[in-house]
Structure formats: C-alpha cells, structure tokens
C-alpha positions in Angstrom: -1.7 17.7 17.4 -1.1 20.1 14.1 0.6 20.0 11.6 3.7 22.6 13.0 4.5 20.2 15.6 4.4 16.8 13.6 6.4 18.6 11.1 8.6 19.9 14.1 8.8 16.4 16.0 10.0 15.0 12.5 12.5 17.9 11.9 14.0 17.4 15.4 14.1 13.4 14.7 15.2 13.7 11.1 18.0 16.3 12.3 19.4 13.6 15.2 18.9 10.7 13.1 21.7 12.8 10.8 23.9 14.1 13.7 24.3 10.5 14.5 25.2 9.4 11.4 22.9 6.8 11.0 19.7 9.0 8.6 19.0 5.4 6.4 19.3 2.8 9.1 16.9 4.9 11.5 14.8 6.1 9.0 14.2 2.4 7.6 13.5 1.6 11.2 11.3 4.2 12.2 9.1 3.4 8.9 9.2 -0.5 9.6 8.2 0.3 13.1 5.2 3.0 12.4 3.7 0.1 9.7 3.7 -2.2 12.7 2.2 0.3 15.3 -0.5 1.0 12.6 -1.6 -2.7 12.2 -1.5 -3.4 16.1 -4.7 -2.3 18.1 -2.6 -4.1 21.4 0.3 -2.0 20.7 -0.7 1.1 19.8 -3.2 1.1 22.9 -0.1 0.2 25.1 1.7 3.1 24.0 -0.8 5.8 23.8 -2.5 5.1 27.5 -3.0 7.9 29.6 -3.4 5.5 32.4 0.2 3.8 32.1 2.9 6.2 33.4 5.3 7.8 30.2 8.4 5.6 32.1 6.6 2.3 31.7 5.5 3.2 28.0 9.0 4.0 27.2 9.7 0.4 28.9 7.5 -1.2 26.4 9.4 0.5 23.7 12.9 -0.3 25.0 11.9 -4.8 25.1 10.2 -4.6 21.4 13.1 -2.8 19.9 16.0 -3.2 22.0 18.5 -5.4 20.3 16.4 -5.3 17.0 16.9 -1.9 15.9 19.3 0.7 16.3 20.0 2.4 20.0 19.0 6.2 17.8 15.9 4.8 17.0 15.3 3.2 20.0 16.1 6.8 22.0 14.2 9.0 19.0 10.8 6.4 19.4 11.0 6.8 23.2 11.2 10.1 23.2 8.3 10.7 21.5 6.2 7.9 23.2 7.0 9.6 26.4 6.3 13.4 25.8 3.0 12.0 25.0 2.8 12.2 21.3 2.4 8.6 20.2 -1.1 8.8 18.8 1.0 11.2 16.4 4.2 8.4 16.0 3.0 7.7 11.9 2.1 10.7 10.5 5.6 12.2 12.5 7.8 8.8 10.9 5.9 9.6 8.0 7.3 13.0 7.3 10.7 12.3 9.0 11.0 9.6 5.9 9.2 12.1 3.4 12.0 15.1 4.7 15.4 12.0 4.4 14.3 11.7 1.1 13.8 15.2 -0.3 17.5 15.5 1.2 18.6 12.9 -0.9 17.0 14.4 -3.9 14.5 11.0 -3.9 11.2 10.6 -4.2 9.5 8.5 -1.6 7.7 5.1 -3.1 5.5 3.4 -0.7 4.9 -0.8 -2.1 2.7 -3.3 -0.6 3.2 -6.8 -1.1 1.8 -10.0 0.1 4.9 -11.7 0.6 8.5 -9.7 1.6 10.4 -8.9 -1.6 13.7 -10.5 -2.5 16.8 -8.0 -2.5 16.7 -8.3 -6.2 13.2 -7.7 -6.8 13.0 -5.0 -4.8 16.4 -3.2 -6.9 14.2 -4.1 -10.2 11.3 -2.6 -8.6 12.8 0.9 -7.7 14.4 0.9 -11.4 10.8 0.1 -12.8 9.3 3.2 -10.8 12.1 5.3 -11.3 11.7 5.3 -15.1 7.9 5.2 -14.8 8.3 8.1 -13.1 11.4 9.9 -14.1 13.0 10.2 -10.7 15.2 8.3 -8.2 13.0 6.7 -5.8 13.4 5.6 -2.2 11.6 2.2 -2.1 10.0 1.4 1.3 8.1 -1.7 0.9 4.8 -2.9 3.3 4.0 -6.6 3.4 0.0 -6.6 3.9 -1.3 -9.8 3.3 -4.7 -8.2 1.7 -2.9 -7.4 -1.6 -3.3 -11.2 -1.7 -0.7 -10.8 -4.9 1.0 -8.5 -6.6 1.4 -5.4 -5.6 0.4 -1.4 -4.7 2.7 1.1 -5.2 2.2 4.4 -4.0 4.6 7.7 -5.4 3.2 10.9 -4.6 0.1 11.3 -5.7 0.3 8.8 -8.4 -0.8 4.6 -7.4 0.0 2.0 -9.2 -2.1 -0.8 -8.3 -1.4 -4.2 -9.8 -2.7 -6.5 -7.1 -4.6 -9.0 -7.5 -6.6 -8.2 -4.7 -8.2 -5.2 -7.2 -8.5 -8.1 -10.0 -10.7 -10.4 -8.5 -13.0 -6.7 -7.4 -12.6 -5.7 -11.1 -14.1 -9.7 -12.0 -16.7 -9.3 -10.0 -18.3 -5.7 -10.5 -17.8 -7.5 -14.0 -19.9 -10.3 -13.0 
C-alpha cells in the first residue's frame, strides 16, 4: 500500500483513539499487537489470507484481543483487517505510534530486551535515554530473546546496542 494510504489509516486510527480519550492505552496495545503480528507467521497468514472471509478474519481479531485489550483497540484492528489491509497493519500502527509520540512532544524509543523489564527498569532506562538524546522519550519495550541479554535501543536513526549478542559477534570476529 502507498505511504499516503498508510498515513491516512494511521491518522484515522489516531484521531479515533484520541476522541475516545484512550490514546495512551490504545497506542501501547496496538504497538504490542504489531510486534506479535510480526513475530507470528500463523497470525499474519490468518489475518491476510484472502481466501478467509473478512468477517472470519475480524472474528479472529476479536477472539484474540477480546478481554485482553480495550474495545477501541479491538475495533481498530478489526476494522483494518476487515478492510483488507492486514498486511499493512505493522506499518499503520508504527505511523500511529510515531504520531502519538510527536503529539506529546516525545521522541519514540524502541527498546529490544531478552526479558521483560520491570517498571523501575523502564523508568530508569527512559531517563537515561532522555539524558543521552537530550529529548524526553516514549519508551516502547519489545521482548526479543535473540538479544540474549542487555538491550538494543533505537531512537530515530540512532541505535544504541548494548546486547550480549553483539558482544559475542564482536568476539567471534576478533578470533
């Protein structure tokens, strides 16, 4: 799909969530859903298979998110999937998250960690990244076991890689 369409969907979802007064929560839930979508071939195939009727794909979304996410999040994902834009879901959501961060005058910081971070760790990490970049950040944590340990933080075009995997790769190249 063209960037203009992705932008249009992201803008519409953003405005709906903002009008509902649940932007922060919906933004976080959509971000986590997009990461799950990207990491699951089965989910991605189920939501993008043109052979499956749109109503059935929407029912999959409602079964998956029902009770675990706000009604707004469930309805927004269902709407995108129902309109045949399931393949573009991560791009749409990423644009929405960037728009939400920008509206709060925050820099988006995506952090990949091997294990879930505690609230205290997230708070300290957000403060450290804000100090390093000179801008307050909207911290989004993705649990990624391939990191092995440590974190990889991406803020705009800047990548701060403090992962065990990278250190192991550096040691391998030295040997």
